[in-house]
N, C-alpha and C positions, 0 to 999 in steps of 0.2 A: 203085560210089557216087562221087557227085559231091561235090568238096570245096570250102568255102567259108570265108571268113574274115567275121566279125562284128565291127566295132571300134564299142566303146561308149566313147562321150565323155563324162566324168563331171564333175559338177557339185559334188560333195560327197564327203567321205572313206567308206570303206567300212568298215563295223566287222565285216563277215563277208570272209574270204578268198574270192576268186573260183576255186572248184572246180568241176567238173563235176558232181558228186551234187548240189550246191547249185542249179547251173543248170537242170538236169534235174527237181529238184521244181519250180522256178519254173514251167517248161514244162508240169509235169502240171497244177497249179493254174491254169494259163492255160486249158488244153486243157479241164477240168471248167468252167470259166467260161463258154466259149464252145461247146462241144459237150455236156456232161453227163457223168454218170458211166460210161456204157457205150462213151462213146468212149476214156475212160482205162482201161476193162477191157482194151477190144479193143488197146489200145496195149501195154500191159504182158504182154499175152498173146503177143505178135510177139516180144518180148525172152525171155519164158520158153522161147520156143521155140527160140531161139538164131538169130533173124532179124531183129536190131535194124534197124528204119528209120531211125535217128539216133545217130550218134556224135558225143559232145562232147569237146573238150579242156579243160583249165584255163582260165582267162582270165590272160594275161601281160600285163606293160608293153608297149604297142603299138612295135611294131617290133622285139620280142625274143623268144627262146625261152628254155628251159631249157636248161643244158648236160647231155649227156649222162653219167651217171655209166659211164665206160669203165676200162679198164686202163691205167695210163700207159704210153705208149710206149715208155718206158726202160726197162720190164719186160726185154728182149731186152738191154740195152746190153752191150757186152765187158768193160768193166771195172767194177769195184766202184765207182771213182770216179766214173764215168760214169753209172753208176745212181744213186748217192747225189745227184749234182748233178741229175740228171733228176727224182727225185722230190721234191725240193726246189722244182724249177720246178712241178711238176704240183701239187703243195699249195697254192703261192700261187696258180696259175691258178682252183683249184677254190673259192678264197674267193670267187672272183665269178661267181655262179652264172647270169647271163645272157649268152646269145651273141646278136651281130646273126644275120639271116637267114644272110648269104654265111659266116661264121663257122660257122653249124650245118650247112650244107651241105658245107664242107669236113669237118666230122667225119664226118657219115653216110657222105661217099663215101670217106674214110680218105685224104684228100689234105694233110691238115695235122696235126700230132701235138698240139700244145696252144695252142690260142687263147688271147688274151689274156682275152676277156671284158669284160663291164663290170659297175660298181654297178647295182642298183637305181635307177631315178628314183623309184621313190615314197618319201614322206615320212612317219616315224611321226605318227600323230596320238593325242593325249591330252588329254583336259578332265575336268572335275569337273560333277556335276550334283548338286542337291539332292534329297533322298530325300523323298516325299511319305507322309504318316504315313496308313494306309489309313482309320484311323476319322474323324480331323478333317478329313481333305483339305487339309492344308497342312504346312508344313514343320515345326512345334512338336508336341508333344504326345509326344516319346519318353521314356520314364521314366529312361533315364540321362543324357539330354541336352537339355535343354527348346529349344535353341538349333538344333535340327534335326542332321540328317548330311549326307553327301557320299558319292557313291559315283565310281568313275573309269569313264571310257568310254575305250577306245582302239581304234583302227584305223589304215588307211594312206590317204594321199593319193596317188591317181595322176591325170594328166591323161585317159588314154585307156586302155583294156584290150582286146586282142584274145582274140578265141575263135574257135577251128577246128570246124568241123562236118563230117562226111560224111554225105549223104543219099541213100537209094536213090531212082532216078528214080521208081519206084512207090510210093514211101512211102505217100501219100494221107494226107499230114499236114499241117495248115495252118503249118508252122513258121516260115515269114516273117510270120503273124499272130501266132503266140505270142511271137515274139522282139519284135515290136512292143507287145505287150502288158506284156513285161518292160520294155521300154523307158518304158512309162508309169509303171509302177506303182514302180519301183526294185530295187533290189538287195539282199537280205541283211536282216542283224537290225536293227531299227528303222528299216525303211524308210519308215514311216507318219509320221516326224516330221523326214523329209528326208536322212537318213543314206542311201548308195547312189543318190544322185538322179542320172538318167542324161539329158543334156543331147540327144545323138543317136544314131544308130544307122546304121551304114552297111555293107552287106552287099555282098560282091563275089565272084565265084568264084576260086578260087586253086588251081593247079596245082604248088606248090613241093615238094611231097612226094614227088616220085617216086622211088622205092628205086634205088639202083645196081643194075645188070644182076646183079652177084653177092651181094647183099643174103644175108646169112646170120643177122640178128640183128634186133632192133626196138628203139625206144626209145619210151618210152610220154610222151605229152604230156598224160595225166590221172593222177591220183591214183586206183589201182586196186585190186582184191583179186584175186590169182589163182585160176584154176581148177585144179581137182587135174591135170588133163591138160596146163596150160600148161609151157611151158620154165623150167626150175631154175636153168641156169648162167649165171649174170651178178652184175651189180653195183647195188645198190639201196640207197636210204635209206627207212626206214618212219616212219611217225607212227600216233598212236592218235586216231582219230575219235570224238568225244562229240557225238553228232548230237541234234538236237530236232525235232520235227514242226513245220510251219508253218501257216501262216493259222488257220481257226479251230480246228483240232487243237492249235494252240501253246497253247491257254486250256483245253484237255482235263482230265480228272483225272490223266493221267501223261503230258508232252509228250515225255519224255527216251527217246531210243533207246538201245540196248545199245551199249556202245562196240565199234568197229571195229579191228583193226589193217589198216593198207593202206599200201602201197607208194608213193610219191610221185611226180611228174611228173619226169624224167629218166630214171628207174629203167629199165636195158638188161639184154636178156636174149637167150644166143645160140640161135637156132631151128635151125642147120646146113642149112636149108633157105630158100627165098623166105617171107618173114613173111606172115601175115594180116593183115589192116585192123583187127584188133581181138582181144584177149584179156581175161580176167576173167570178172566174173559179178555179175549181179544178186544182191542179199542180201535174202531176206525174214526175217520173223522177228526184226526187230529193238524191234519195240515190243509190250508185252504188252496195251496198250490200244486198239490198233488193227492186229490180225494181219493185215490187208490191205498194211499200210506196208509197201514195199520200199526198198531203197536201191541208188543207181548204183553199180557197182562196175566198170565195162569201161575197158578201156586203148585210148585214141586211139593206135594203133601207126604209127609210121614205120621202113619198112626203112632199115637201114646196114651197112654192111661192119664186121665185127668186126676189133678192131685186131689185127694179126699174120699176118692171112690174105694167102696170095699171090693174084693177080687169078683164079685158077682156082679159087678157093673151097678150103676143108678140111672137106670133106664127112666 
């Protein structure tokens, strides 16, 4: 598969975190607008058959990548004092979740133990909006407060976001056009009123994820749901996703999806062999109102050398 990096320049705060499953949903809706329902059915059929034509990472602050969740290099220290000092240093480093690309390469190649990392360049966004009374169409008329009410809106400010993609050369998918559609329409919640507004889109080939020759593990650059056959030896963080249907289906009788427990970007697993390009699975059956709805749960896997292995590998 060919790898690309898409950089979205932003003009407004995003109310929805930049996640692969949300991006995939946007791409699906753009495909329906462009080529119709049959094209989407064909695309999802390829994923169901285990032949994904397109893999997506989460979106990251431009120029940065998530720190892989790996065992600390001090785990094999000779003395208790050295191990304690190493654990303290590792804990401090983990509080900085982002790595530069060079630091990320050092980690996956096993040539540097604990890179310093960096704070996120994003800034939290928070504001208040007036509630509109559904009967009067104004901010007044509430039984318990004739002067109206306020509700909070929160998100994050980022100057630009990087998304990585792997595309099959024979994908037969107009993925560039679909990304341009996302750039025109915006990203995430409340994009219709300007949030998630995208100023520019730049797509370039990317060759920085070549695994080490003795790679025996992977780190995921997307939140994902493991398949039953995926590796289980690893380190990870988890979150519960409470998703919602998009576009026309968001105003349907029940727009909410069932909650999903998934592993976050940066989660790493030992494979004991050269890792694949993806793991995880697509998730059907999350919407009672729309049985055909699926959720993207694939891992954008980058091969790495598991800490503590010698150059020959520990098979």
